[in-house]
TORLO-997342 format. One record per atom (N, C-alpha, C): residue number from 1; residue in one letter; atom name; x, y, z. Coordinates in Angstrom, 3 decimals, always signed. Atoms other than C-alpha are relative to their C-alpha. Example, Ala and Ser with C-alpha at 12.3 -4.5 7.8 and 13.67 -1.06 7.14 Angstrom:
// TORLO-997342
PT:1:A:N:+0.890:-1.190:+0.000
PT:1:A:CA:+12.300:-4.500:+7.800
PT:1:A:C:+0.900:+1.200:+0.000
PT:2:S:N:-0.820:-1.190:-0.060
PT:2:S:CA:+13.670:-1.060:+7.140
PT:2:S:C:-0.770:+1.090:+0.730
// end
This chain:
// TORLO-997342
PT:1:M:N:-1.107:+0.895:-0.251
PT:1:M:CA:+56.602:+22.268:-144.201
PT:1:M:C:+1.288:+0.561:-0.616
PT:2:K:N:-1.171:-0.586:+0.659
PT:2:K:CA:+58.921:+24.068:-146.625
PT:2:K:C:+0.647:+1.066:+0.895
PT:3:D:N:-0.533:-1.014:-0.915
PT:3:D:CA:+59.282:+26.931:-144.113
PT:3:D:C:+0.834:-0.636:+1.105
PT:4:I:N:-0.741:+0.698:-1.058
PT:4:I:CA:+60.393:+24.470:-141.439
PT:4:I:C:+1.344:-0.483:-0.534
PT:5:I:N:-1.242:+0.501:+0.603
PT:5:I:CA:+62.964:+22.904:-143.762
PT:5:I:C:+0.973:+1.150:-0.240
PT:6:N:N:-0.862:-1.162:+0.226
PT:6:N:CA:+64.299:+26.341:-144.728
PT:6:N:C:+0.602:+0.516:+1.297
PT:7:R:N:-0.494:-0.485:-1.296
PT:7:R:CA:+64.600:+27.370:-141.090
PT:7:R:C:+1.033:-0.978:+0.592
PT:8:I:N:-0.971:+1.002:-0.464
PT:8:I:CA:+66.350:+24.087:-140.180
PT:8:I:C:+1.313:+0.184:-0.742
PT:9:Y:N:-1.208:-0.224:+0.797
PT:9:Y:CA:+68.792:+24.696:-143.027
PT:9:Y:C:+0.746:+1.238:+0.495
PT:10:E:N:-0.618:-1.242:-0.465
PT:10:E:CA:+69.408:+28.255:-141.839
PT:10:E:C:+0.696:-0.196:+1.352
PT:11:L:N:-0.592:+0.213:-1.328
PT:11:L:CA:+70.027:+27.172:-138.237
PT:11:L:C:+1.196:-0.943:-0.052
PT:12:T:N:-1.098:+0.943:+0.133
PT:12:T:CA:+72.351:+24.400:-139.387
PT:12:T:C:+1.205:+0.619:-0.699
PT:13:N:N:-1.083:-0.467:+0.870
PT:13:N:CA:+74.388:+26.371:-141.927
PT:13:N:C:+0.328:+1.488:+0.069
PT:14:S:N:-0.193:-1.447:+0.050
PT:14:S:CA:+74.007:+30.121:-141.457
PT:14:S:C:+0.529:+0.552:+1.321
PT:15:A:N:-0.507:-0.663:-1.211
PT:15:A:CA:+75.853:+32.373:-139.022
PT:15:A:C:-1.104:+0.795:+0.689
PT:16:I:N:+1.101:-0.852:-0.451
PT:16:I:CA:+72.678:+34.520:-138.618
PT:16:I:C:+0.509:+1.378:+0.415
PT:17:L:N:-0.622:-1.224:-0.493
PT:17:L:CA:+74.801:+37.146:-136.854
PT:17:L:C:+1.441:-0.354:+0.334
PT:18:T:N:-1.412:+0.271:-0.314
PT:18:T:CA:+78.577:+37.421:-136.488
PT:18:T:C:+0.507:+1.033:+1.002
PT:19:P:N:-0.567:-0.995:-0.913
PT:19:P:CA:+80.770:+39.175:-133.925
PT:19:P:C:+0.260:+1.335:-0.702
PT:20:H:N:-0.290:-1.225:+0.754
PT:20:H:CA:+81.748:+41.666:-136.609
PT:20:H:C:-1.261:+0.848:-0.224
PT:21:N:N:+1.246:-0.737:+0.204
PT:21:N:CA:+78.099:+42.606:-137.264
PT:21:N:C:-0.351:+0.896:+1.178
PT:22:L:N:+0.366:-0.741:-1.209
PT:22:L:CA:+77.786:+43.850:-133.693
PT:22:L:C:+0.803:+1.283:+0.184
PT:23:L:N:-0.844:-1.184:-0.180
PT:23:L:CA:+80.559:+46.435:-133.980
PT:23:L:C:-0.695:+1.300:-0.388
PT:24:D:N:+0.686:-1.218:+0.437
PT:24:D:CA:+78.365:+48.928:-135.833
PT:24:D:C:-0.936:+0.575:+1.064
PT:25:N:N:+0.916:-0.470:-1.038
PT:25:N:CA:+76.078:+49.141:-132.802
PT:25:N:C:+0.621:+1.073:+0.897
PT:26:I:N:-0.641:-0.971:-0.890
PT:26:I:CA:+78.662:+51.204:-130.899
PT:26:I:C:-0.271:+1.435:-0.461
PT:27:M:N:+0.297:-1.340:+0.501
PT:27:M:CA:+77.754:+54.154:-133.119
PT:27:M:C:-1.416:+0.458:+0.349
PT:28:L:N:+1.344:-0.380:-0.419
PT:28:L:CA:+74.168:+54.089:-131.863
PT:28:L:C:+0.062:+0.736:+1.334
PT:29:E:N:-0.036:-0.892:-1.158
PT:29:E:CA:+73.419:+56.672:-129.213
PT:29:E:C:-0.141:-0.728:+1.338
PT:30:N:N:+0.267:+0.659:-1.279
PT:30:N:CA:+72.203:+54.242:-126.541
PT:30:N:C:+1.015:-1.096:+0.346
PT:31:Y:N:-1.027:+1.002:-0.304
PT:31:Y:CA:+75.190:+51.850:-126.790
PT:31:Y:C:+1.183:+0.667:+0.668
PT:32:K:N:-1.058:-0.606:-0.799
PT:32:K:CA:+77.842:+52.596:-124.185
PT:32:K:C:+1.312:-0.771:-0.056
PT:33:E:N:-1.223:+0.794:-0.072
PT:33:E:CA:+80.294:+49.714:-124.363
PT:33:E:C:-0.214:-1.344:-0.693
PT:34:I:N:+0.004:+1.340:+0.595
PT:34:I:CA:+81.097:+46.586:-126.353
PT:34:I:C:+1.315:-0.666:+0.376
PT:35:K:N:-1.191:+0.765:-0.391
PT:35:K:CA:+83.511:+43.951:-125.026
PT:35:K:C:-0.059:-1.371:-0.664
PT:36:Y:N:-0.126:+1.346:+0.545
PT:36:Y:CA:+84.732:+40.766:-126.662
PT:36:Y:C:+0.991:-0.777:+0.852
PT:37:R:N:-0.959:+0.880:-0.676
PT:37:R:CA:+86.421:+37.820:-124.967
PT:37:R:C:-0.175:-1.412:-0.568
PT:38:T:N:+0.063:+1.376:+0.470
PT:38:T:CA:+87.215:+34.238:-125.831
PT:38:T:C:+0.242:-0.957:+1.157
PT:39:T:N:-0.283:+1.111:-0.898
PT:39:T:CA:+87.187:+30.982:-123.940
PT:39:T:C:+0.494:-1.134:-0.897
PT:40:L:N:-0.431:+1.136:+0.806
PT:40:L:CA:+88.261:+27.552:-125.093
PT:40:L:C:-1.038:-0.399:-1.042
PT:41:R:N:+1.075:+0.456:+0.877
PT:41:R:CA:+84.883:+27.030:-126.751
PT:41:R:C:-0.749:+1.105:-0.735
PT:42:R:N:+0.879:-1.029:+0.542
PT:42:R:CA:+83.347:+30.410:-127.551
PT:42:R:C:+0.634:+1.373:-0.059
PT:43:I:N:-0.256:-1.435:+0.024
PT:43:I:CA:+83.602:+34.066:-128.434
PT:43:I:C:-1.237:+0.642:+0.628
PT:44:T:N:+1.129:-0.666:-0.643
PT:44:T:CA:+81.429:+36.237:-126.193
PT:44:T:C:+0.096:+1.497:-0.233
PT:45:C:N:+0.108:-1.444:+0.138
PT:45:C:CA:+80.297:+39.754:-126.943
PT:45:C:C:-0.957:+0.490:+1.078
PT:46:E:N:+0.812:-0.604:-1.060
PT:46:E:CA:+78.980:+41.828:-124.047
PT:46:E:C:-0.232:+1.458:-0.382
PT:47:M:N:+0.340:-1.360:+0.427
PT:47:M:CA:+77.153:+45.033:-124.935
PT:47:M:C:-0.840:+0.687:+1.063
PT:48:L:N:+0.701:-0.793:-1.003
PT:48:L:CA:+76.083:+47.656:-122.416
PT:48:L:C:-0.769:+1.109:-0.704
PT:49:T:N:+0.848:-1.022:+0.613
PT:49:T:CA:+73.166:+49.865:-123.453
PT:49:T:C:-0.792:+0.732:+1.073
PT:50:L:N:+0.952:-0.726:-0.846
PT:50:L:CA:+70.884:+52.454:-121.909
PT:50:L:C:-1.355:-0.057:-0.685
PT:51:E:N:+1.355:+0.097:+0.522
PT:51:E:CA:+67.196:+51.782:-122.396
PT:51:E:C:-0.955:+0.518:+1.067
PT:52:D:N:+0.903:-0.638:-0.970
PT:52:D:CA:+64.623:+53.997:-120.685
PT:52:D:C:+0.732:+0.333:+1.290
PT:53:D:N:-0.855:-0.406:-1.120
PT:53:D:CA:+67.406:+55.303:-118.407
PT:53:D:C:+0.449:-1.158:+0.891
PT:54:K:N:-0.476:+1.160:-0.744
PT:54:K:CA:+68.250:+51.756:-117.275
PT:54:K:C:+1.096:-0.681:-0.809
PT:55:E:N:-1.052:+0.749:+0.675
PT:55:E:CA:+71.411:+49.830:-118.060
PT:55:E:C:-0.480:-1.410:-0.296
PT:56:V:N:+0.338:+1.347:+0.447
PT:56:V:CA:+70.778:+46.660:-120.039
PT:56:V:C:+1.256:-0.576:-0.641
PT:57:T:N:-1.175:+0.651:+0.569
PT:57:T:CA:+73.532:+44.201:-120.881
PT:57:T:C:-0.450:-1.162:-0.876
PT:58:Y:N:+0.278:+1.077:+0.944
PT:58:Y:CA:+73.289:+41.967:-123.928
PT:58:Y:C:+1.239:-0.861:-0.135
PT:59:F:N:-1.085:+0.953:+0.194
PT:59:F:CA:+75.406:+38.851:-124.338
PT:59:F:C:-0.290:-0.820:-1.250
PT:60:Y:N:+0.087:+0.800:+1.218
PT:60:Y:CA:+76.031:+37.108:-127.644
PT:60:Y:C:+1.151:-0.997:+0.044
PT:61:E:N:-1.026:+1.034:-0.031
PT:61:E:CA:+77.899:+33.802:-127.733
PT:61:E:C:+0.086:-0.666:-1.361
PT:62:F:N:-0.271:+0.537:+1.325
PT:62:F:CA:+79.486:+32.528:-130.936
PT:62:F:C:+0.961:-1.173:+0.091
PT:63:D:N:-1.036:+1.027:+0.101
PT:63:D:CA:+81.387:+29.409:-131.899
PT:63:D:C:+1.169:+0.594:-0.783
PT:64:F:N:-1.175:-0.531:+0.680
PT:64:F:CA:+84.786:+29.768:-133.547
PT:64:F:C:-0.147:+0.032:-1.524
PT:65:N:N:+0.327:-0.195:+1.413
PT:65:N:CA:+83.132:+29.644:-136.982
PT:65:N:C:-0.865:+1.248:-0.173
PT:66:N:N:+0.773:-1.248:-0.037
PT:66:N:CA:+81.425:+32.957:-136.067
PT:66:N:C:-1.505:-0.210:-0.088
PT:67:K:N:+1.436:+0.274:+0.004
PT:67:K:CA:+78.001:+31.298:-135.792
PT:67:K:C:-0.578:+0.341:+1.373
PT:68:L:N:+0.685:-0.337:-1.244
PT:68:L:CA:+75.698:+32.771:-133.166
PT:68:L:C:-0.611:-1.261:+0.600
PT:69:E:N:+0.544:+1.158:-0.698
PT:69:E:CA:+74.866:+30.082:-130.613
PT:69:E:C:-1.081:+0.407:+0.998
PT:70:Q:N:+0.959:-0.461:-1.011
PT:70:Q:CA:+73.080:+32.017:-127.857
PT:70:Q:C:+0.046:+1.513:+0.100
PT:71:A:N:+0.072:-1.425:-0.303
PT:71:A:CA:+71.916:+35.521:-127.095
PT:71:A:C:-0.975:+0.168:+1.161
PT:72:Y:N:+0.885:-0.287:-1.123
PT:72:Y:CA:+70.431:+36.832:-123.873
PT:72:Y:C:+0.282:+1.401:+0.514
PT:73:A:N:-0.128:-1.341:-0.560
PT:73:A:CA:+69.906:+40.088:-122.032
PT:73:A:C:-0.201:-0.056:+1.506
PT:74:L:N:+0.190:-0.164:-1.441
PT:74:L:CA:+70.222:+41.079:-118.391
PT:74:L:C:-0.657:+1.347:+0.248
PT:75:Y:N:+0.740:-1.194:-0.406
PT:75:Y:CA:+67.605:+43.573:-117.247
PT:75:Y:C:-0.017:-0.016:+1.519
PT:76:G:N:-0.131:+0.071:-1.457
PT:76:G:CA:+68.659:+44.162:-113.670
PT:76:G:C:+0.388:-1.412:+0.379
PT:77:E:N:-0.249:+1.382:-0.426
PT:77:E:CA:+68.468:+40.703:-112.087
PT:77:E:C:-0.644:-1.013:-0.933
PT:78:E:N:+0.748:+0.900:+0.884
PT:78:E:CA:+66.274:+39.255:-114.841
PT:78:E:C:+0.810:-0.341:-1.252
PT:79:K:N:-0.696:+0.468:+1.195
PT:79:K:CA:+67.898:+37.151:-117.574
PT:79:K:C:-1.048:-0.441:-1.022
PT:80:L:N:+0.962:+0.314:+1.054
PT:80:L:CA:+65.924:+37.014:-120.821
PT:80:L:C:+0.713:-0.668:-1.165
PT:81:E:N:-0.578:+0.704:+1.139
PT:81:E:CA:+66.786:+34.447:-123.459
PT:81:E:C:-0.551:+0.608:-1.289
PT:82:L:N:+0.394:-0.577:+1.276
PT:82:L:CA:+66.734:+36.011:-126.912
PT:82:L:C:+0.135:-1.004:-1.139
PT:83:F:N:-0.249:+0.975:+1.054
PT:83:F:CA:+68.108:+33.159:-128.998
PT:83:F:C:+0.824:-1.143:+0.555
PT:84:D:N:-0.786:+1.181:-0.333
PT:84:D:CA:+69.356:+29.616:-128.490
PT:84:D:C:-0.092:-0.945:-1.196
PT:85:R:N:-0.004:+0.782:+1.244
PT:85:R:CA:+70.343:+27.826:-131.687
PT:85:R:C:-0.384:-1.452:+0.263
PT:86:E:N:+0.253:+1.409:-0.290
PT:86:E:CA:+70.283:+24.359:-130.116
PT:86:E:C:-1.475:-0.247:+0.323
PT:87:K:N:+1.413:+0.159:-0.360
PT:87:K:CA:+66.807:+24.801:-128.614
PT:87:K:C:-0.913:+0.217:-1.210
PT:88:E:N:+0.821:-0.272:+1.174
PT:88:E:CA:+65.367:+26.322:-131.787
PT:88:E:C:+0.077:-1.137:-0.999
PT:89:L:N:-0.170:+1.106:+0.930
PT:89:L:CA:+66.801:+23.556:-133.923
PT:89:L:C:-0.749:-1.236:+0.491
PT:90:A:N:+0.717:+1.151:-0.561
PT:90:A:CA:+65.420:+20.868:-131.602
PT:90:A:C:-1.511:+0.159:-0.162
PT:91:T:N:+1.430:-0.267:+0.156
PT:91:T:CA:+61.978:+22.492:-131.681
PT:91:T:C:-0.431:-0.193:-1.445
PT:92:L:N:+0.334:+0.136:+1.417
PT:92:L:CA:+61.992:+22.703:-135.482
PT:92:L:C:+0.063:-1.448:-0.477
PT:93:L:N:-0.104:+1.405:+0.390
PT:93:L:CA:+63.165:+19.117:-135.907
PT:93:L:C:-1.184:-0.800:+0.537
PT:94:S:N:+1.166:+0.664:-0.598
PT:94:S:CA:+60.413:+17.949:-133.569
PT:94:S:C:-1.269:+0.337:-0.787
PT:95:E:N:+1.160:-0.428:+0.777
PT:95:E:CA:+57.833:+19.979:-135.485
PT:95:E:C:-0.002:-0.658:-1.385
PT:96:Y:N:-0.118:+0.646:+1.307
PT:96:Y:CA:+59.127:+18.578:-138.786
PT:96:Y:C:-0.420:-1.468:+0.086
PT:97:E:N:+0.340:+1.415:-0.167
PT:97:E:CA:+58.873:+14.982:-137.540
PT:97:E:C:-1.490:-0.185:+0.242
PT:98:Y:N:+1.434:+0.073:-0.277
PT:98:Y:CA:+55.355:+15.615:-136.239
PT:98:Y:C:-0.813:+0.181:-1.283
PT:99:K:N:+0.736:-0.266:+1.239
PT:99:K:CA:+54.148:+17.085:-139.542
PT:99:K:C:+0.218:-1.100:-1.031
PT:100:K:N:-0.301:+1.087:+0.930
PT:100:K:CA:+55.871:+14.360:-141.546
PT:100:K:C:-0.829:-1.239:+0.356
PT:101:A:N:+0.797:+1.149:-0.450
PT:101:A:CA:+54.183:+11.639:-139.475
PT:101:A:C:-1.480:+0.228:-0.277
PT:102:K:N:+1.398:-0.346:+0.246
PT:102:K:CA:+50.851:+13.437:-139.794
PT:102:K:C:-0.338:-0.167:-1.485
PT:103:Q:N:+0.210:+0.124:+1.448
PT:103:Q:CA:+51.210:+13.574:-143.594
PT:103:Q:C:-0.029:-1.471:-0.416
PT:104:Q:N:-0.039:+1.414:+0.333
PT:104:Q:CA:+52.108:+9.885:-143.740
PT:104:Q:C:-1.266:-0.715:+0.430
PT:105:R:N:+1.260:+0.600:-0.459
PT:105:R:CA:+49.014:+8.962:-141.708
PT:105:R:C:-1.152:+0.369:-0.922
PT:106:A:N:+1.071:-0.483:+0.885
PT:106:A:CA:+46.857:+11.050:-144.053
PT:106:A:C:+0.063:-0.640:-1.380
PT:107:S:N:-0.174:+0.599:+1.342
PT:107:S:CA:+48.244:+9.275:-147.142
PT:107:S:C:-0.612:-1.358:-0.105
// end
């Protein structure tokens, strides 16, 4: 249960990854391009890489407090979710409530 609480705290308060952290990736051999843009609600980082001779594009979306909100990759036409803060937090809160109720029944 302590692990769940720690993870909930981290997802609520920690940036996990910031836009600035991603800049160092451009020095890696397989990274070809990094682009940043803003909208009214988010900062988006788009990173183009070569993996097994195929272009893969990674997208990282941050709020204006530099907290990572979502990350996903495009492998051709396939979109793979790598991280979604809101979904992970909801899952952890649900798991916490389930375990808490289970403990209360056992008492």
